[in-house]
C-alpha positions in Angstrom: -0.2 -25.4 -3.2 2.1 -23.7 -1.0 2.4 -20.7 -3.3 -1.5 -20.8 -3.6 -1.6 -20.4 0.3 1.2 -17.9 0.6 -1.0 -15.6 -2.3 -4.4 -15.9 -0.3 -2.3 -14.8 2.9 -0.8 -11.8 0.9 -4.5 -10.8 -0.5 -5.7 -11.1 3.4 -3.0 -8.9 4.2 -3.6 -6.3 1.7 -7.3 -6.4 2.6 -6.2 -5.7 6.3 -4.1 -2.7 5.1 -7.0 -1.4 3.1 -9.1 -1.6 6.1 -6.7 0.5 8.2 -6.3 3.0 5.7 -10.3 3.4 5.5 -10.3 3.9 9.2 -7.3 6.1 10.1 -7.1 8.0 6.1 -11.1 8.2 6.7 -10.8 10.3 9.7 -8.3 12.8 8.0 -10.4 12.8 5.1 -13.6 13.7 7.0 -11.8 17.1 8.8 -9.8 18.0 5.6 -13.4 17.8 3.6 -15.1 19.4 6.1 -12.5 22.3 6.1 -12.6 22.4 2.1 -16.6 22.0 2.2 -16.5 18.9 0.4 -20.2 17.6 0.6 -19.4 13.8 -0.2 -17.8 13.5 3.4 -21.3 13.8 5.2 -22.7 11.0 3.2 -24.7 9.2 5.8 -23.2 5.7 4.6 -19.8 6.4 4.3 -19.6 8.0 7.8 -21.7 5.1 9.3 -19.3 2.3 7.7 -16.2 4.5 9.1 -17.9 4.9 12.5 -18.9 1.1 12.6 -15.2 -0.2 11.2 -13.5 1.5 14.3 -16.2 0.7 16.6 -15.9 -2.9 15.8 -12.0 -3.0 16.3 -12.1 -1.2 19.4 -15.1 -3.4 20.5 -12.9 -6.9 19.6 -9.9 -5.5 21.3 -11.9 -4.3 24.7 -13.2 -8.1 25.0 -10.0 -9.6 24.0 -10.5 -11.0 20.8 -7.8 -11.3 17.8 -8.6 -9.4 15.0 -10.0 -11.6 12.3 -8.0 -10.9 9.6 -4.5 -11.4 11.6 -5.7 -14.9 12.3 -7.0 -15.5 9.0 -3.6 -14.4 7.6 -1.4 -16.5 10.2 -3.7 -19.5 9.2 -3.0 -19.5 5.3 0.6 -19.0 6.3 1.0 -21.8 8.6 3.1 -24.8 6.7 4.0 -22.3 3.9 7.2 -21.5 2.9 9.2 -19.6 5.6 10.5 -16.8 3.2 8.4 -13.9 3.1 6.8 -12.2 -0.2 7.6 -8.4 -0.9 3.8 -7.5 0.0 3.9 -9.4 3.5 7.7 -7.8 4.1 6.4 -4.1 3.6 2.7 -4.2 4.9 4.0 -6.2 8.0 6.3 -3.4 8.6 3.3 -0.8 8.4 0.6 -3.0 10.4 2.2 -4.7 13.0 4.2 -3.6 16.0 5.5 -5.4 19.1 3.8 -3.6 21.9 1.9 -4.7 24.7 -1.9 -5.4 23.8 -3.2 -2.8 26.0 -1.4 0.0 24.3 -3.3 -1.3 21.1 -6.4 -1.2 22.9 -6.2 2.1 24.7 -5.5 3.5 21.1 -7.8 2.0 19.6 -10.5 3.0 22.0 -9.3 7.0 22.0 -9.2 6.7 18.0 -12.9 5.1 18.0 -13.8 8.3 20.9 -12.2 10.5 18.1 -14.3 9.2 15.4 -17.5 9.3 17.4 -17.1 12.6 18.5 -16.5 13.6 14.9 -19.6 11.8 13.7 -21.2 14.2 16.0 -19.3 17.6 15.5 -19.0 17.0 11.6 -22.7 15.6 11.2 -23.4 13.6 8.2 -26.7 14.0 6.3 -29.6 12.0 5.7 -31.6 13.5 3.5 -33.9 12.6 0.2 -31.2 14.2 -2.1 -28.4 12.9 -0.4 -25.2 14.0 -2.4 -22.8 11.3 -3.5 -18.9 10.8 -4.4 -19.5 13.1 -8.0 -21.0 15.8 -5.5 -23.8 15.8 -7.8 -27.6 15.5 -6.2 -28.6 11.7 -6.6 -32.3 10.4 -7.3 -34.7 11.2 -4.2 -34.9 8.1 -1.8 
């Protein structure tokens, strides 16, 4: 049973890492895509999900709520084996830093502000023939 809990904790950690990649990498891809005239970076639903993701992180940090993925991972690891898995060892190094909480709150808020300004400056498009991930027009909405 302990192996299953550690495996579940590793799955949550991977999901957490992918969420961070979406938030941080998404901003970089939006700016690169705007410079290279990629149409899919203007997809409204992609952009709304991106803005909502960092908005959620910044809001929970501002009100002092712990990250639900971190809480879940910690709960799954309690009572487990003390040694860490390969996934836990490497992804934890990328995700977790020993800094005061206010550093993260300010960072999330500033990053969220940059994403919001990007949403305004590089406007997403909501139109009947929204261009999707393939770059081809989709069916009318």
